[in-house]
N, C-alpha and C positions, 0 to 999 in steps of 0.2 A: 439285261442292260449292261453294256460294257463301260469301262472307266471313262472313255471319251464322251459317251452320251451323258453319264452322270456329271461330268465336269461342265458340259454344255448346259445341262439342266440347272446346275447350281449357278452358273454365270448368268443365265437368263433370269433366274429368280432374283439374283443380286441386282441386275440391271433394272428389273421391274420395281424392286424395293427402292432403289435410288431415284428412279424417274417419276414414280408416283407422286411424291410430294412436290416435285418440280412442276409437274403437270397441273396439280391442284393450285399451286401458286400462280402459274401462268393463267389459269382460268379465272382466278380471283382478280388478277391484274386486268384481264380483258373486261371483266364486269365493271371494275372501277373506271376504266377508260370509257365504257359505254355510259356509265352514270355521269361522268364528267362531261361527256359530249352532250347529254340531255340537259345537264345543268347549264352548260355554256349556251345552249339554244334558248333556254328559259331566260337567262340573264340578258341575252341579246334582244329578245322580244320585250322584256320589261324595260330595258334601256330605251328601245325605240319608242315605246309607249310614253315613257317619262319625257323624252325629248319632244315628242309631238305635243304633249300636254303643256310643256314649258313654252313652246313656240306659240301655241294658241293663247296662253296667258299673256305673253309678251304682246301679241297682236291686240288683245283686248285692252291692255294697259295703254298701248299706243293710241287706240281709239279714244279712250277716256281722257288721255292727255290732250289730244287734238280738240275734243269737245270743250275741255276746261280752258284751253288756250283761246279758242274762239269766243267763249264767254268773257274771258278777260279782255280780249281785244274789243268786244262790244262795249264793255264798261269803260275802258280807256278812251275809246272814241267818243263816247257820250261826254266824258269829262273834258275832252279837248274842245268840243263844240258848245259846251255849256248847256247841254240838255239836262233837264231834271231827271232824276232817277226814279 
């Protein structure tokens, strides 16, 4: 092996030693991004479910309020016409 081949071999090894931790770091970052994307999807799904539940609860309360208002109106109308309770 001549001097040029030895130099190339040493440079190749040095490049490999320098690039290896960078590659590992890159792979870790890619995995973190994948995890964050999965987490983002989960958060979006949970948020949608919570919003749906809240809307359903609001509708239920609206119905209860309407029923209560109707009952109040009936009582108020009885009082106006002098009907016994």
